C-alpha positions as MATLAB code, in Angstrom:
seq = 'MADYYHLDAKDIKLLAALDEDARQSNNEIGRKARLSKEVVKYRIDRLVETGVILRFHTVVNYFKLGMMKFKLYLRLANANKEKLEEIGEYFFSHKKTEWVALTTGRWDIVVGFIAHNVNEFDDEVQAALELFSPFIQEKAMSTTLHLIHLPRSFLRKEINKKVSGHISPTVYHTLQDPQEKIDDVDDSILKIIANNARMPVTEIAKRLKTTSRIVQYRLREMERKDIILAYRAHLAPKAMGNIFCKALVYAGQVSKQRLKNFINYTSSLEGAVWPQRVMAAWDFELDLELESYEAFQNALLELKEKFPDVIRNIEFCIVSKEFKLDLYPGCLPKLG';
ca = [
     -16.124    1.738  -66.924;
     -12.786    1.127  -65.106;
     -11.936    3.939  -63.012;
      -8.384    3.258  -63.926;
      -5.651    3.634  -67.071;
      -5.677    0.469  -68.963;
      -2.024   -0.376  -70.051;
      -1.979   -1.226  -73.701;
       1.146   -3.426  -75.728;
       3.085   -0.363  -76.579;
       2.429    1.051  -73.041;
       4.213   -2.439  -71.379;
       6.821   -2.264  -73.783;
       7.399    1.618  -73.146;
       7.444    0.531  -69.295;
       9.456   -2.326  -69.512;
      12.266   -0.109  -71.209;
      12.121    2.247  -68.492;
      12.023   -0.501  -65.756;
      15.170   -1.551  -67.242;
      17.271    1.816  -67.175;
      15.030    5.430  -67.014;
      17.564    7.329  -67.952;
      17.878    5.945  -71.381;
      17.159    8.619  -74.039;
      13.225    8.522  -76.021;
      15.311    7.429  -79.028;
      16.592    4.427  -76.993;
      13.434    3.378  -75.407;
      12.061    3.828  -79.064;
      14.368    1.340  -80.429;
      13.331   -1.215  -77.971;
       9.768   -0.014  -77.973;
       9.643   -0.202  -81.580;
       8.197    3.304  -81.590;
       9.273    6.964  -82.704;
      10.694    8.985  -80.287;
       7.475   11.294  -80.591;
       5.328    8.874  -79.600;
       7.547    7.269  -76.486;
       7.474   11.325  -75.480;
       3.452   11.382  -75.933;
       3.161    8.291  -73.954;
       5.586    9.027  -71.438;
       3.786   11.875  -70.561;
       0.266   10.690  -70.821;
       1.310    8.106  -68.458;
       2.792   11.091  -66.098;
      -0.798   12.889  -66.590;
      -2.833    9.769  -65.735;
      -1.044    9.074  -62.659;
       0.190    5.626  -63.573;
       3.800    7.292  -63.353;
       4.666    9.121  -60.232;
       7.779    9.797  -61.348;
      11.334    8.360  -62.130;
      13.237    7.612  -59.360;
      16.472    6.278  -58.621;
      17.243    3.223  -56.611;
      20.525    4.110  -54.260;
      22.268    1.298  -52.121;
      22.408    3.597  -49.032;
      23.542    0.081  -47.000;
      26.503    0.627  -48.871;
      26.887    4.473  -47.578;
      27.188    3.580  -43.989;
      23.109    3.876  -43.394;
      20.523    1.185  -42.618;
      16.560    1.092  -43.255;
      14.183    0.882  -40.572;
      10.532    0.596  -40.123;
       8.087    1.796  -37.473;
       4.319    0.040  -37.721;
       1.756    1.905  -35.568;
      -1.550    0.863  -34.434;
      -3.745    3.717  -33.568;
      -6.653    4.081  -31.195;
      -8.834    7.140  -31.036;
      -7.693    8.747  -33.977;
     -10.093   10.299  -36.687;
      -9.562   10.916  -40.042;
      -8.155   14.091  -39.219;
      -5.399   12.734  -36.895;
      -4.454   10.143  -39.214;
      -3.630   12.516  -41.682;
      -1.822   14.892  -39.196;
       0.402   11.829  -38.251;
       0.948   11.276  -41.885;
       1.774   14.393  -42.726;
       4.296   14.807  -39.557;
       6.236   11.712  -40.993;
       5.854   13.258  -44.723;
       7.621   16.111  -43.804;
      10.191   14.111  -41.368;
      13.918   14.526  -42.913;
      15.042   10.825  -42.032;
      11.556    9.098  -43.315;
      11.951    7.326  -47.007;
       8.064    5.572  -46.911;
       4.735    6.862  -45.240;
       1.755    4.825  -45.862;
      -1.855    4.664  -44.221;
      -2.938    0.742  -44.058;
      -5.950   -1.206  -43.308;
      -5.418   -4.478  -41.313;
      -2.825   -5.576  -38.865;
      -1.288   -1.897  -38.717;
      -2.699    1.883  -39.819;
       0.539    3.580  -40.060;
       3.910    2.017  -41.318;
       6.600    4.668  -41.721;
      10.155    3.748  -43.311;
      13.737    5.504  -41.925;
      17.069    5.557  -43.046;
      19.231    6.403  -40.104;
      23.141    5.604  -39.545;
      22.221    3.007  -36.488;
      19.479    2.033  -34.114;
      20.044    4.931  -32.091;
      19.798    7.477  -34.364;
      16.359    5.768  -35.220;
      15.381    5.573  -31.598;
      15.728    8.906  -31.071;
      13.268    9.656  -34.055;
      10.638    7.453  -32.576;
      10.902    8.337  -29.300;
      10.205   12.119  -30.262;
       7.243   10.821  -32.523;
       5.715    8.570  -29.514;
       6.148   12.002  -27.251;
       3.856   13.818  -30.041;
       1.398   11.320  -30.393;
       1.225    8.564  -27.458;
      -2.408    9.138  -26.267;
      -3.488    7.814  -29.653;
      -0.883    4.877  -30.086;
      -2.155    1.467  -29.097;
       0.848   -0.370  -29.901;
       3.919   -0.448  -31.995;
       6.546   -2.384  -33.668;
       9.705   -2.018  -35.155;
      11.626   -3.902  -38.028;
      15.663   -3.364  -39.458;
      16.002   -4.537  -43.156;
      18.928   -7.275  -43.611;
      18.307   -7.856  -47.463;
      15.662   -5.644  -49.893;
      15.280   -6.934  -53.614;
      13.217   -4.383  -56.172;
      11.800   -6.027  -58.671;
      10.099   -5.132  -62.053;
       6.525   -5.636  -61.442;
       5.200   -8.866  -62.888;
       3.632   -7.728  -66.039;
       6.930   -6.513  -67.086;
       8.758   -9.144  -66.217;
       8.197  -11.089  -69.488;
       8.560   -7.868  -71.474;
      12.335   -7.177  -69.905;
      13.133  -11.014  -70.163;
      13.071  -10.897  -73.889;
      15.961   -8.639  -74.070;
      17.638   -6.986  -71.477;
      20.544   -4.833  -72.974;
      21.127   -2.050  -70.100;
      23.940   -2.043  -68.119;
      22.136   -2.211  -64.808;
      20.129   -5.433  -63.730;
      16.164   -5.035  -63.977;
      16.272   -6.929  -60.396;
      18.558   -5.443  -58.103;
      19.038   -6.121  -54.103;
      21.231   -4.595  -51.417;
      22.070   -5.706  -48.032;
      23.695   -4.953  -44.603;
      26.366   -6.902  -45.385;
      27.575   -4.667  -48.612;
      31.023   -3.237  -48.265;
      31.318    0.389  -47.287;
      31.877    2.543  -49.905;
      32.727    6.553  -49.631;
      31.054    9.732  -51.464;
      31.804   13.133  -51.001;
      29.712   16.350  -51.252;
      29.580   16.158  -55.109;
      28.180   12.920  -55.367;
      25.796   13.412  -52.532;
      24.333   16.369  -53.945;
      23.842   14.613  -57.471;
      22.026   11.616  -55.736;
      19.709   14.158  -53.993;
      18.824   15.488  -57.385;
      18.424   12.228  -59.187;
      16.698    9.948  -56.255;
      13.416   11.777  -57.695;
      14.443   13.025  -60.878;
      16.131   10.173  -62.846;
      15.177   11.254  -66.198;
      17.008   14.641  -65.660;
      19.366   15.267  -68.147;
      23.195   15.732  -67.279;
      23.245   19.153  -68.611;
      20.390   20.346  -65.858;
      22.096   18.630  -63.241;
      25.464   20.268  -63.868;
      23.546   23.751  -64.013;
      21.921   23.278  -60.683;
      25.280   21.870  -59.259;
      27.118   24.818  -61.019;
      29.552   22.342  -62.472;
      30.226   20.223  -65.720;
      28.045   17.915  -67.303;
      31.469   15.604  -68.114;
      31.999   15.929  -64.043;
      28.219   14.736  -63.607;
      28.793   11.874  -65.997;
      31.843   10.645  -64.595;
      30.594   10.980  -61.326;
      27.369    8.576  -62.085;
      29.302    6.293  -64.128;
      31.350    5.895  -60.916;
      28.532    5.496  -58.601;
      26.963    2.770  -60.696;
      30.325    1.022  -61.147;
      30.466    1.008  -57.151;
      26.862   -0.421  -57.069;
      25.907    2.826  -55.025;
      23.587    3.709  -57.806;
      21.618    0.178  -58.561;
      18.725    1.190  -61.323;
      16.993    4.051  -62.542;
      13.091    3.311  -62.624;
       9.714    4.835  -63.122;
       7.672    4.430  -59.670;
       4.174    3.428  -60.692;
       0.994    3.517  -58.910;
      -0.836    0.473  -58.362;
      -3.918    2.461  -57.694;
      -3.905    3.961  -61.099;
      -3.715    0.916  -62.827;
      -6.437   -0.877  -60.647;
      -4.587   -2.711  -57.981;
      -3.953   -2.852  -54.594;
      -0.860   -2.845  -52.825;
      -0.780   -5.528  -49.721;
       2.004   -6.158  -47.204;
       2.608   -9.394  -46.013;
       4.276  -10.159  -42.657;
       5.881  -13.768  -42.038;
       6.930  -15.083  -39.184;
       9.483  -18.426  -39.739;
       9.679  -21.440  -37.809;
      13.138  -23.225  -37.339;
      14.378  -24.657  -40.668;
      17.701  -24.449  -42.451;
      19.479  -21.674  -43.999;
      18.733  -23.596  -47.572;
      15.034  -23.830  -46.883;
      15.063  -20.114  -46.078;
      17.077  -19.369  -49.382;
      14.737  -21.339  -51.253;
      11.566  -19.373  -49.843;
      13.051  -15.901  -50.771;
      13.953  -16.717  -54.048;
      10.099  -18.487  -54.305;
       8.696  -15.230  -53.357;
      10.433  -13.164  -55.868;
       8.895  -15.201  -58.130;
       5.081  -14.554  -57.098;
       2.764  -12.680  -59.246;
       2.872   -9.001  -57.999;
       5.851   -9.247  -55.486;
       7.718   -6.030  -55.858;
       9.809   -5.656  -52.778;
      10.557   -9.033  -50.849;
      12.667   -8.333  -47.584;
      14.404  -10.036  -44.876;
      14.173   -8.493  -41.592;
      14.860   -8.402  -37.948;
      11.761   -7.749  -35.966;
       9.195  -10.191  -34.543;
       8.602  -11.176  -37.784;
      11.402  -12.456  -40.378;
       9.932  -11.397  -43.965;
       8.349   -8.513  -45.630;
       6.501   -9.327  -49.026;
       4.981   -6.450  -50.769;
       2.280   -7.034  -53.687;
       0.696   -4.931  -56.182;
      -2.541   -7.569  -56.964;
      -5.936   -7.082  -58.732;
      -7.549   -7.778  -55.631;
      -8.146   -8.795  -52.029;
      -9.216  -11.851  -53.036;
      -6.373  -12.490  -54.768;
      -4.072  -11.508  -52.177;
      -5.568  -14.128  -49.858;
      -4.834  -16.781  -52.727;
      -1.088  -15.537  -52.835;
      -0.894  -16.096  -48.946;
      -2.840  -19.742  -49.278;
       0.033  -20.571  -51.729;
       2.699  -19.474  -50.044;
       1.618  -21.529  -46.783;
       0.851  -24.477  -48.997;
       4.206  -24.637  -50.743;
       6.005  -23.738  -47.451;
       4.394  -25.258  -44.161;
       7.382  -25.623  -42.338;
       8.875  -22.253  -43.052;
       5.786  -20.114  -42.269;
       4.678  -19.934  -38.769;
       2.187  -17.027  -39.085;
       1.096  -14.401  -41.646;
      -0.445  -10.677  -40.679;
      -1.069   -8.387  -43.121;
      -2.051   -5.030  -43.861;
      -3.157   -3.110  -47.020;
      -1.986    0.321  -48.253;
      -4.981    2.838  -48.247;
      -2.641    6.174  -48.859;
       1.052    6.768  -49.620;
       2.003   10.087  -48.216;
       5.864    9.712  -49.309;
       8.467    7.294  -50.978;
      12.007    8.642  -51.383;
      14.715    6.327  -51.696;
      17.642    8.805  -50.540;
      17.736   10.724  -47.471;
      17.413   14.790  -47.916;
      16.534   14.252  -51.634;
      14.930   17.167  -53.744;
      11.176   16.740  -54.803;
       9.918   15.954  -58.219;
      11.355   18.868  -60.367;
       9.246   20.220  -62.929;
];
């Protein structure tokens, strides 16, 4: 018997609607999925209870707000399970981390940071190294230049049948995005909805001691300015029987057009969720959610065969545990 949740056709339609815009009402989702609002609520609750949906998150374009995305990769030595958990928990509670994961393969821990500049990031790295230097064998860092948020591949066909939302199902942000300013009210709204994308406007207004009309206006303005890029369901690969793999691609000297072709192709790969162009020892990071390690190997082999001139080398790691994924610094946790 499978130890993961099997999604049926109705679940996929529902998840596709949520991936298009998780702030839609149950009525709106029901019309798209051809389900009653009662069935929509029941199925969403069941997907949350079974761990398929971890929470509903808002994709915030922090690049537009003068922030940058960095990652710290650590290879450890003489670190037992308890020490791994301790290091993971340290980064989990860190105010400037957005993603923390234990991995197997080339690296043991990967930590994503959101900081205003490289000096701010370096201060946090040095503080961590001072605490855990006896256990760190090797480290590497990357700066994200271009990040794409893709719908899961099993949802893409469903989404492409009819995309009626005002927010695109495929979104991206880059370091070249023009800057926008927000005030304390906008910042507070983003901190609430980052991990609570389906929270009603009335509840947000109550928490901020303001009016629903003001909250609704602020949300629309941040959507219009592409500060808010999407509202989505954060899905757990393991709960659906998949593994989360990360490929680090070293590129050769090729034309910009060839690199563009490579990026476009990686976005079409089965299981691709977050293709990224980075500045690091490597050039691309490709996150994949696939059914097995064999499927991951086949995906890498296909990449090498199609782009032998682009790819010099590929390293990889497989996520064994995620401690954290917060898409906005200082955001509130999932609220009941």
